[in-house]
Residue frames as qw, qx, qy, qz and C-alpha x, y, z in Angstrom:
[[0.226, 0.772, 0.106, -0.585, 6.78, 16.31, 20.33],
 [0.013, 0.460, -0.664, -0.589, 8.94, 15.43, 17.35],
 [0.132, 0.180, 0.954, 0.202, 6.79, 12.41, 16.51],
 [0.211, 0.687, 0.588, -0.371, 3.62, 14.44, 17.00],
 [0.150, 0.712, -0.206, -0.655, 4.90, 17.15, 14.63],
 [0.052, -0.217, 0.858, 0.462, 5.80, 14.47, 12.13],
 [0.170, 0.410, 0.896, -0.013, 2.29, 13.01, 12.31],
 [0.209, 0.757, 0.284, -0.550, 0.72, 16.46, 11.90],
 [0.107, 0.556, -0.528, -0.633, 2.82, 16.94, 8.75],
 [0.133, 0.062, 0.963, 0.227, 1.74, 13.45, 7.61],
 [0.222, 0.604, 0.722, -0.253, -1.91, 14.40, 8.05],
 [0.172, 0.733, -0.039, -0.657, -1.52, 17.74, 6.28],
 [0.057, 0.348, -0.752, -0.557, -0.02, 16.04, 3.22],
 [0.142, 0.267, 0.952, 0.044, -2.71, 13.37, 3.30],
 [0.213, 0.699, 0.534, -0.425, -5.55, 15.90, 3.51],
 [0.129, 0.638, -0.295, -0.699, -4.04, 18.07, 0.77],
 [0.056, 0.159, -0.871, -0.462, -3.85, 15.14, -1.66],
 [0.142, 0.419, 0.882, -0.165, -7.26, 13.87, -0.55],
 [0.227, 0.708, 0.264, -0.615, -8.84, 17.28, -1.25],
 [0.160, 0.499, -0.551, -0.649, -7.19, 17.48, -4.66],
 [0.033, 0.016, 0.973, 0.226, -8.34, 13.95, -5.44],
 [0.179, 0.509, 0.778, -0.322, -11.94, 14.69, -4.46],
 [0.241, 0.643, 0.019, -0.727, -12.34, 17.67, -6.81],
 [0.671, 0.555, -0.175, -0.460, -13.93, 16.62, -10.10],
 [0.434, -0.305, 0.831, 0.168, -12.60, 13.04, -10.24],
 [0.129, 0.066, -0.815, -0.561, -13.24, 10.84, -13.26],
 [0.580, -0.417, -0.464, -0.524, -16.36, 9.54, -11.51],
 [0.369, -0.564, 0.442, -0.592, -17.32, 9.52, -7.85],
 [0.959, -0.182, 0.043, -0.211, -18.25, 5.81, -7.48],
 [0.845, 0.290, -0.267, 0.361, -14.75, 4.81, -8.65],
 [0.114, 0.647, -0.385, 0.649, -13.16, 7.57, -6.57],
 [0.671, -0.512, 0.251, -0.475, -14.92, 6.32, -3.46],
 [0.998, -0.041, -0.036, 0.007, -13.83, 2.72, -4.04],
 [0.703, 0.430, -0.279, 0.493, -10.21, 3.67, -4.70],
 [0.041, 0.615, -0.344, 0.708, -9.85, 6.20, -1.89],
 [0.768, -0.521, -0.099, -0.359, -11.73, 4.32, 0.85],
 [0.893, -0.139, -0.268, 0.332, -8.73, 2.13, 1.86],
 [0.400, 0.368, -0.230, 0.807, -6.56, 5.25, 2.20],
 [0.376, -0.590, 0.037, -0.713, -9.16, 6.97, 4.39],
 [0.890, -0.403, -0.178, -0.123, -9.51, 3.90, 6.60],
 [0.786, 0.085, -0.273, 0.548, -5.73, 3.64, 6.89],
 [0.136, 0.488, -0.186, 0.842, -5.40, 7.29, 7.88],
 [0.616, -0.575, -0.064, -0.535, -8.15, 6.90, 10.46],
 [0.924, -0.260, -0.233, 0.154, -6.39, 3.93, 12.05],
 [0.591, 0.260, -0.247, 0.722, -3.07, 5.79, 12.11],
 [0.135, -0.561, 0.115, -0.809, -4.63, 8.82, 13.80],
 [0.777, -0.497, -0.132, -0.364, -6.53, 6.70, 16.31],
 [0.931, -0.236, -0.122, 0.249, -3.41, 4.70, 17.29],
 [0.392, 0.759, -0.234, 0.464, -0.93, 7.60, 17.16],
 [0.274, -0.684, 0.483, -0.474, -0.40, 7.52, 20.93],
 [0.850, -0.269, 0.369, -0.263, -1.25, 3.93, 21.86],
 [0.855, 0.033, 0.441, 0.272, 0.64, 2.23, 19.03],
 [0.207, 0.869, -0.259, -0.367, 2.99, 4.64, 17.22],
 [0.924, 0.287, 0.160, 0.196, 4.85, 3.24, 14.24],
 [0.565, -0.303, 0.273, 0.718, 8.35, 3.81, 12.90],
 [0.199, 0.679, -0.109, -0.698, 8.81, 6.72, 10.53],
 [0.007, -0.206, 0.836, 0.509, 9.67, 4.34, 7.71],
 [0.108, 0.392, 0.913, 0.008, 6.30, 2.66, 8.10],
 [0.159, 0.732, 0.372, -0.548, 4.43, 5.96, 8.31],
 [0.100, 0.572, -0.411, -0.703, 6.14, 7.25, 5.16],
 [0.028, -0.014, 0.922, 0.387, 5.42, 4.08, 3.21],
 [0.148, 0.561, 0.788, -0.207, 1.76, 4.16, 4.24],
 [0.156, 0.733, 0.091, -0.656, 1.51, 7.80, 3.10],
 [0.051, 0.369, -0.681, -0.630, 3.04, 6.91, -0.28],
 [0.072, 0.247, 0.954, 0.154, 0.53, 4.10, -0.65],
 [0.150, 0.683, 0.558, -0.446, -2.33, 6.46, 0.25],
 [0.127, 0.634, -0.234, -0.726, -1.16, 9.01, -2.34],
 [0.012, 0.127, -0.862, -0.490, -1.03, 6.31, -5.03],
 [0.098, 0.469, 0.874, -0.085, -4.58, 5.27, -4.15],
 [0.128, 0.747, 0.332, -0.562, -5.86, 8.85, -4.23],
 [0.080, 0.470, -0.508, -0.717, -4.19, 9.60, -7.56],
 [0.005, 0.116, 0.942, 0.314, -5.87, 6.47, -8.91],
 [0.106, 0.610, 0.713, -0.328, -9.16, 7.71, -7.52],
 [0.123, 0.663, -0.023, -0.738, -8.85, 11.06, -9.28],
 [0.282, 0.481, -0.558, -0.615, -8.05, 9.68, -12.73],
 [0.973, 0.051, 0.113, -0.194, -8.91, 5.96, -12.43],
 [0.644, -0.449, 0.541, 0.301, -6.02, 3.53, -12.65],
 [0.691, 0.351, 0.529, 0.345, -6.40, 3.20, -16.42],
 [0.333, 0.825, 0.248, 0.383, -6.06, 6.93, -17.18],
 [0.485, -0.751, 0.019, 0.447, -3.32, 8.42, -14.97],
 [0.430, 0.892, -0.094, -0.104, -1.66, 11.02, -17.26],
 [0.173, -0.727, 0.651, 0.132, 1.98, 10.23, -16.44],
 [0.538, -0.100, 0.832, 0.088, 1.46, 6.57, -17.27],
 [0.645, 0.691, 0.300, -0.126, -0.43, 7.52, -20.42],
 [0.221, 0.884, -0.388, -0.138, 2.75, 9.32, -21.49],
 [0.373, -0.458, 0.804, 0.065, 4.89, 6.31, -20.51],
 [0.715, 0.295, 0.630, -0.068, 2.60, 4.02, -22.51],
 [0.573, 0.811, 0.095, -0.073, 2.85, 6.19, -25.63],
 [0.018, 0.863, -0.496, -0.091, 6.55, 6.98, -25.25],
 [0.259, -0.424, 0.867, 0.034, 7.64, 3.36, -24.81],
 [0.501, 0.147, -0.660, -0.540, 5.08, 1.72, -27.06],
 [0.155, 0.031, 0.913, -0.375, 3.22, -0.11, -24.30],
 [0.200, -0.330, -0.784, -0.486, -0.22, -1.54, -24.94],
 [0.435, -0.719, -0.525, -0.134, -1.87, -0.28, -21.75],
 [0.140, -0.757, 0.281, -0.573, -1.64, 2.25, -18.95],
 [0.720, -0.039, -0.652, 0.235, 0.30, 0.37, -16.26],
 [0.183, -0.538, 0.364, -0.738, -0.40, 2.60, -13.26],
 [0.857, -0.337, -0.025, -0.390, -2.45, -0.23, -11.77],
 [0.879, 0.104, -0.374, 0.276, 0.68, -2.42, -11.75],
 [0.199, 0.442, -0.441, 0.755, 2.47, 0.22, -9.65],
 [0.576, -0.433, 0.144, -0.678, -0.52, 0.17, -7.31],
 [0.963, -0.165, -0.145, -0.155, -0.44, -3.60, -6.92],
 [0.659, 0.311, -0.458, 0.509, 3.34, -3.65, -6.48],
 [0.067, -0.436, 0.405, -0.801, 2.96, -1.17, -3.63],
 [0.785, -0.327, -0.073, -0.520, 0.07, -3.26, -2.32],
 [0.931, -0.096, -0.295, 0.191, 2.68, -5.89, -1.50],
 [0.487, 0.406, -0.334, 0.697, 5.61, -3.59, -0.70],
 [0.213, -0.519, 0.251, -0.789, 3.94, -1.45, 1.97],
 [0.837, -0.388, -0.036, -0.385, 1.86, -4.09, 3.82],
 [0.850, 0.108, -0.417, 0.302, 5.02, -6.20, 4.08],
 [0.280, 0.333, -0.441, 0.785, 6.70, -3.56, 6.26],
 [0.529, -0.425, 0.100, -0.728, 3.51, -2.89, 8.22],
 [0.940, -0.197, -0.223, -0.169, 3.10, -6.61, 8.94],
 [0.693, 0.237, -0.462, 0.501, 6.82, -6.91, 9.72],
 [0.034, -0.457, 0.373, -0.807, 6.58, -4.17, 12.31],
 [0.725, -0.367, 0.037, -0.582, 3.56, -5.70, 14.00],
 [0.958, -0.086, -0.273, 0.000, 4.90, -9.25, 14.22],
 [0.552, 0.314, -0.464, 0.618, 8.35, -8.12, 15.41],
 [0.174, -0.453, 0.325, -0.812, 6.99, -5.80, 18.09],
 [0.797, -0.283, 0.106, -0.523, 4.56, -8.45, 19.31],
 [0.173, -0.463, 0.868, -0.047, 7.25, -11.17, 19.19],
 [0.869, 0.177, 0.061, -0.459, 5.04, -13.47, 17.12],
 [0.924, 0.305, -0.209, 0.097, 7.97, -15.41, 15.68],
 [0.618, -0.667, 0.331, 0.253, 11.31, -16.53, 17.09],
 [0.629, -0.009, 0.551, 0.548, 12.67, -17.25, 13.60],
 [0.146, 0.571, -0.175, -0.789, 13.18, -14.54, 10.98],
 [0.052, 0.077, -0.844, -0.529, 12.74, -17.11, 8.22],
 [0.012, -0.497, -0.867, 0.037, 9.29, -18.14, 9.45],
 [0.032, 0.671, 0.287, -0.683, 8.44, -14.49, 10.05],
 [0.112, 0.431, -0.438, -0.781, 9.33, -13.50, 6.48],
 [0.043, -0.151, -0.929, -0.336, 7.50, -16.54, 5.09],
 [0.025, 0.617, 0.719, -0.320, 4.38, -15.51, 6.99],
 [0.061, 0.633, 0.029, -0.771, 4.66, -11.89, 5.81],
 [0.096, 0.219, -0.683, -0.690, 4.95, -12.91, 2.16],
 [0.066, -0.349, -0.925, -0.133, 1.97, -15.26, 2.52],
 [0.016, 0.649, 0.516, -0.558, -0.01, -12.51, 4.26],
 [0.100, 0.523, -0.225, -0.816, 0.70, -10.01, 1.48],
 [0.117, 0.026, -0.835, -0.537, -0.21, -12.52, -1.20],
 [0.058, -0.490, -0.861, 0.124, -3.43, -13.36, 0.66],
 [0.040, 0.637, 0.262, -0.724, -4.21, -9.66, 1.06],
 [0.122, 0.339, -0.508, -0.782, -3.71, -9.14, -2.67],
 [0.112, -0.195, -0.926, -0.304, -5.94, -12.10, -3.51],
 [0.012, -0.594, -0.698, 0.400, -8.66, -10.78, -1.18],
 [0.101, 0.557, -0.041, -0.823, -8.49, -7.38, -2.91],
 [0.146, 0.104, -0.753, -0.633, -9.00, -9.16, -6.25],
 [0.076, -0.435, -0.896, 0.040, -12.12, -10.78, -4.76],
 [0.044, 0.634, 0.361, -0.682, -13.37, -7.33, -3.76],
 [0.133, 0.375, -0.433, -0.809, -12.85, -6.14, -7.34],
 [0.129, -0.148, -0.917, -0.349, -14.80, -9.17, -8.57],
 [0.036, -0.566, -0.752, 0.336, -17.69, -8.46, -6.13],
 [0.090, 0.575, 0.046, -0.812, -17.78, -4.82, -7.25],
 [0.136, 0.178, -0.689, -0.689, -17.95, -5.98, -10.87],
 [0.113, -0.344, -0.926, -0.105, -20.89, -8.23, -10.04],
 [0.055, -0.643, -0.581, 0.496, -22.75, -5.50, -8.13],
 [0.181, 0.853, 0.068, -0.486, -22.08, -2.57, -10.43],
 [0.746, 0.333, 0.395, 0.420, -21.29, -3.14, -14.07],
 [0.223, 0.948, 0.088, 0.211, -21.08, 0.64, -14.55],
 [0.263, -0.889, 0.372, -0.056, -18.19, 1.11, -12.09],
 [0.937, -0.168, 0.274, 0.140, -16.54, -2.24, -12.70],
 [0.756, 0.506, 0.049, 0.413, -14.36, -1.34, -15.68],
 [0.084, 0.855, -0.231, 0.456, -12.97, 1.81, -14.10],
 [0.634, -0.651, 0.356, -0.217, -12.35, 0.15, -10.74],
 [0.946, -0.051, 0.275, 0.165, -10.83, -3.05, -12.14],
 [0.073, 0.852, -0.392, -0.340, -8.75, -1.28, -14.79],
 [0.816, -0.027, 0.547, 0.184, -8.16, -4.50, -16.71],
 [0.217, 0.708, -0.346, -0.576, -7.96, -2.65, -20.05],
 [0.839, 0.390, -0.224, -0.306, -8.66, -5.89, -21.86],
 [0.179, 0.534, -0.815, 0.137, -5.71, -7.76, -20.32],
 [0.808, -0.153, -0.501, -0.271, -6.75, -11.40, -19.84],
 [0.740, -0.142, -0.530, 0.388, -4.26, -12.13, -17.07],
 [0.055, -0.702, 0.144, -0.695, -4.77, -8.90, -15.14],
 [0.749, -0.595, 0.030, -0.291, -5.81, -10.60, -11.89],
 [0.944, -0.121, -0.056, 0.300, -2.90, -13.01, -11.88],
 [0.534, 0.446, -0.127, 0.707, -0.36, -10.33, -12.78],
 [0.304, -0.770, 0.071, -0.557, -1.74, -8.04, -10.06],
 [0.855, -0.511, 0.072, -0.054, -1.04, -10.71, -7.44],
 [0.856, 0.158, -0.044, 0.491, 2.39, -11.39, -8.95],
 [0.226, 0.673, -0.127, 0.693, 3.32, -7.72, -8.65],
 [0.569, -0.713, 0.116, -0.394, 2.19, -7.70, -5.01],
 [0.958, -0.222, 0.009, 0.182, 4.29, -10.80, -4.35],
 [0.657, 0.381, -0.088, 0.644, 7.37, -9.20, -5.90],
 [0.098, -0.768, 0.093, -0.626, 6.73, -6.03, -3.93],
 [0.772, -0.606, 0.061, -0.181, 6.56, -7.91, -0.63],
 [0.920, -0.039, -0.007, 0.391, 9.77, -9.83, -1.30],
 [0.464, 0.535, -0.068, 0.703, 11.67, -6.70, -2.34],
 [0.345, -0.804, 0.058, -0.480, 10.46, -4.75, 0.70],
 [0.866, -0.492, 0.079, 0.045, 11.85, -7.39, 3.04],
 [0.834, 0.139, 0.050, 0.532, 15.14, -7.59, 1.14],
 [0.355, 0.580, 0.025, 0.733, 15.71, -3.86, 0.68],
 [0.249, -0.692, 0.076, -0.674, 14.28, -2.33, 3.84],
 [0.825, -0.377, -0.420, 0.039, 14.72, -5.02, 6.48],
 [0.621, -0.072, -0.331, 0.707, 17.94, -3.65, 8.00],
 [0.014, -0.347, 0.017, -0.938, 16.75, -0.04, 7.94],
 [0.627, -0.502, -0.321, -0.502, 13.51, -1.10, 9.55],
 [0.790, -0.297, -0.441, 0.305, 15.40, -3.01, 12.27],
 [0.391, 0.108, -0.251, 0.879, 17.48, 0.08, 13.06],
 [0.275, -0.409, -0.084, -0.866, 14.39, 2.26, 13.41],
 [0.757, -0.443, -0.425, -0.223, 12.68, -0.33, 15.59],
 [0.719, -0.222, -0.398, 0.525, 15.68, -0.44, 17.92],
 [0.248, 0.175, -0.130, 0.944, 16.40, 3.29, 17.95],
 [0.401, -0.442, -0.198, -0.777, 12.75, 4.03, 18.67],
 [0.235, -0.229, 0.757, -0.565, 12.72, 1.63, 21.58],
 [0.781, 0.038, -0.146, -0.606, 10.04, -0.54, 19.97],
 [0.958, 0.013, -0.286, 0.010, 12.11, -3.72, 20.39],
 [0.788, -0.502, 0.108, 0.340, 15.08, -5.03, 22.33],
 [0.086, 0.906, -0.336, -0.242, 18.26, -3.05, 21.61],
 [0.632, -0.285, 0.677, 0.246, 20.05, -6.32, 20.87],
 [0.228, 0.435, -0.582, -0.648, 21.13, -6.80, 17.24],
 [0.045, 0.068, 0.989, 0.123, 19.38, -10.16, 17.34],
 [0.382, 0.356, 0.468, -0.713, 15.97, -8.48, 17.59],
 [0.667, 0.525, -0.026, -0.527, 15.29, -8.81, 13.88],
 [0.212, 0.504, -0.805, -0.233, 17.58, -11.66, 12.97],
 [0.767, -0.010, -0.579, -0.275, 17.06, -15.36, 12.46]]
């Protein structure tokens, strides 16, 4: 019941932000492209809530990622007000909300992938496991950049808002670099907490070696 109540609260927050995001966004084609991954993620979470429940850490991180996507959908990544203020206050040349989005694009999937491979006992070595997770996150980021490229080819009108390059030549490469840093930091900072939640939730062996090398 406690997990079910937690998931209901998760969904309420998601739907509240989703509704806010959908009201008079910058433009609906960009909103749809930005919010679609969050909607798909929420659908998967709801569908698997009983058959494959996740740790609370993972659920919370996914919700944060969804909120970031939906905020980007409301304003576009190049015009989020808080980061407009940061740009002006600190003399930056561009609105860097998209860099937060790409950092989280590595940070959150790293924990999601970590949970799946640990629970399914894919690796016997933590070093190989972490190497795979980092490669997966970097590949996921690169694939998302391909999606942005395809959108640009199909719709020149929505391309600039969706890509959010803001004239930065190395935007694609820096996006992937931020995702890479996010994945590495997630494993370094949250690995032990994640292991504790996996063990306390009964998702893995209670032995301390469950998440170790």
